[in-house]
C-alpha positions, 0 to 999 in steps of 0.5 A: 506756790513757793518757787513755782515755775509756770511756763507760758507755752505760746509766748516766743519771747519768754520761751527764747530767754531765761534760765532752764527749768529746775523741775522738782516742783511742778506737773509739767506738760510734755512740750515743756520737757525740753526746757528742763535743766538737762545738765542738772538732770544728767548729773542726777542720773537721767540717761534719757534725752528730751525727745526720748521722753516726748518728741511731740507725738511719741516717746516714753510718755506714750506708755502712760495711759488714762485708765477709767480716770486713773493713770496706768502704763503698758508693760508688755507688747501684748497690751498688758497694763498695770495700775493700782488695785484701788483703780481696778476695785470696781471692776474686780468687785463687779466680778465678785459674789459671796460664793466666788469673791475675787475681791477677797481671794484675788484673781489670776487668769491662767490664759487670755481666754480667762481674762474678764471683761471690765465693762465701762472701763476704757484706755485712752492714749495721747497721740498728739497736741494741737494749739487751738488758742486762736480759735478759742479766743476768737469765740470769746471775742465774738460773744461780746462782753457778757460773761455768761455769753462768753462762757457759752460760746467757749463751751460751744466752740470747745465741743465743735473742735472736739467733735471735728477730731472724733472718729472710730476709736479716736476722740479729742478733748479741748482743754485750757491752761493758765486760766484759759490763756492757752488752749490745746486740743489733745488727740487720743486713741480710745480702747473700749475692750479692757479685761481684768488679768490679775488682782492680788487679794484685798488683804494685800491690795488694800493692806492697812485699809483706811487706818493707813490711807494717806499715811506713812509708813505704808505696806500696801500692795496697791496694784493689779493688771488689765489688758487692752484688746483690739480688733484683729486689724489692731484698731479699737473695737467694742468687746468681742470674743474675736478681739486680740491683745492690742500691740502698743507702740510703746511699753515700759521695761520692768526693772529688777534693780529698783531705786534707793534713797536719793535716786532720781525718778519721774512720775508719768500720768494724768493728775486730776486737779490742783488749785495752786493760784487761788486767792486768800479768800478762795482758800479760806472758804475751803478751809472753813466751810467746804472741806469740813462740810464734805467730811460731815456729808461723807461720814453720814453717807458711809454710816448709812450705807453700812446700816443699810447693808448690815446682815446682807452679804451680797449687798455688803459686797456690792457696797464696798466700792462705794464705801471705799470711794467715800472713805477716801474722800472723807480722809482727804477732807480731814487732811485738807482742813488739817494741812491748810491750817497747819501750813497757814496757807491763807496767811501766806497767800494774804502776805503774798497779795500784800507784796503783789500790791506793793509791787504794782504800786511801785510802777505806773505801767504796772498800775495801768495794767495790773492795778485792778486785777487782784481786786477783781479776782477777790470780788469774784471769790466774794460773790461765791462766798456770800452764797456758799452754804446754799450752793454747797447744799444744792450741789450735795443733793445733785451730786451725792443723792441718787434719790434726789436724782430720781426725784428730779428725773420724775419731776422733769418727766412729768413737767414735759407731760410724760406718763409716770409708767413710761418704760423709758422712765422706769428704766432710768429709775431702776438704773438709779435705784441700784445705787441708792441705800435707804439709810445713807439717803436718810442720813444725807438728807438729815445733814442737808436739812440741818444745814438748810435750817441754819442757813443765813436768811439771805441765802434761804430758798423760797420753800424754806418755810414749808420745809421747816414748819414747826421746826425749832432747832437743828436737831429737829431739822435733821430729824425732819430730813431723815423722815422726809426720805423715809416717807418717799415712795421712790424707795420702793421700786414696786410702787413706781408704775402705780404712782397715780399722783407722783407729784405728791411724793416728797422727793418729786415735790422737792426737786420740782420746787428746786428746779428754779434754784438749780437753774439759777445756780447753773447760770451764776456759775456760767457767768462766774466762769466767763468772768474768770476767763479774763480776770484769771488770764490777766492774774496769771500774766501778772504773777509771772511778771511779778515773780520772774519765773516760768509757770506750769499750769494747774493739773486738769487730768491731762498728761504730765510728768513730775521729776523727783528724788526718793526721799524721806521727811520729817512730819513733826519735831523729833521724827524722821521717816525713812523712804522705804518699807519692807515685808518685815515691817508688813509682818510686824503690823500683822494682827490677824484682823482687818485691816492688818490681816496678812494672808497666810501665803504672804506670811509664809513666804515673807518669813525668809524675805523680810527685806523685800521692799514694799513701798517707797517715798519720793518728793514728786508733785502729784494729786488725785488722778495720779493713782496708778502712775508709773514711776520710772528711773533715770533709764525710763524703766518701771520701778513703782506705781504711785498710789497715795500721798502722805497726810501732811501733803493732802493739802498739796493741791494748793502748793508744793512744799519741799519739806513735806510734799511726799508721794507713796509708791508700791515698789515694783520689786514687791509686785514681782516677788508676789507674782513669783513667790506668793500668788504666782503668775508665771505667764505675767512674769514671762510676758514682762521680760520682753525689753521695752522702750521700743520705737514704733507707732503709738496708734 
């Protein structure tokens, strides 16, 4: 939170006074841009004016889109979209077979007719913001003092406001800022017909694999291209062979010049989630329990998937996207534990809280207004702390176990007097079973049972004694969990229609018995969220007054802009990382074996082009969801694609750090070189020559 500047959007008195924002730290809302220090930004090389970036409805930011949860951008008037290879990984993998492996070999559509449908992927474009703070606060007040009732009322009103704005090809989301102190309804245009256009081979798109993931120096060509399609009249439509490329009102010009050390850049996109304003208690639980347990769970699942698919080429190919996602989460968890400890985040927050208490105590008005807010916040965090093991394990089953979800589906179905062989139920089970790997489930349950057995007595569930009859230690508990899964009939689709007593299946029995615990967890969290609306809002207000600074809200998957400079860093004493890598460095890493097996065409072309830039660093404030974010220069031209952070910045979700907060982008010059010299696509190069930055409708 050091030097954080968080702007409270709807407080006119605050907006009218005070210094301009120095924006290097922060994931800023479009409407905050005009309050930047524009004199300073012009000195640093920004040639655009505030309204050229965002005027309330249109601007450069209109070229940045949300693509299936990642960020992306239009780069041609024909709906061409560029994003990260890892963002398109699932779509590329879905079109791959052992005989025609587009993931391994790459893919380049020769023309529009060869572009491949990316089923389930959508493109959403922001088309406006509406202030709905008054409506949301009115819903809270009408619900009275019960926190759970207030949360349910807010959720209901949130859905109503979103539904009111929906229509063909349009939707809306209603989102809170500043812990619910402010609310916006964001209007969006949504395209469902998205097609894969170009992807480099995986040996380029994920060069370095998990060994280089979250690391620097980096030499990964993490990019691919999609296209948005619309009905012939230009409106959004479901996939149809008669659809045509969508013509956006805004797209980015692709720069051949690139950027160098010290140059200003901006990152546009949809950062997922940060937690900058948590208490010391909340951060301590994440460091000591939450992230170490995530690491254990993900490691067990990865090992189990690999064991399940060993020797089956088709199954191995199908599993790659799942393993990639889990591996990324695993290394993220490791980086969180390492970074929170190294940066002493808990200790820093404890010191800040002590300073805050002293500031409150020094003034009677502050005592009356803010005297209880920190204690109330800490009390909410402690309520979660005393049950964290139990809740984490319930979450693990609900979120990560496909088998547990199948068991719950069948238990719920039988509880409502449904027959085991109903066609609707069988379709749901078949759909879920496609994502189940037997050994992964067994190892996951091994971890869960081991931790359930070791759970403090006060957190144990009613069925604990039945699960662990005769179990005397953690090792036996883990073995019981693995065997519990292996005895499950749900692992065999052939038995589903014939299950005469499905309640006897171990997983169905377990999920039926956990129904009350899951319901209680949901109710607890509803009440907590309702209480946090009041406490969190007052905490943010107190923080702003105490620090005398303007605020940016935590990331919440909405459109933001980060301002930065291309810059290296020192990860430890005696080491300095320069902010650029080249093809020469890529070839020096080549070993001939994955993950450093550079394809032959790249090695041949690279022999005489060693100084072609591959990746660069900047100090942009980014997080998950910024994958694929366009990185633009001072003229608003595309110079790179954000795809990662350095390991020292994994814990940056809890605070930006001038010395260590660095994001990693693939240099667009590397992308263009590959398209010209290595895996050519003349039609894409020609298409992206068209000058961007046009004005027009962003519908």
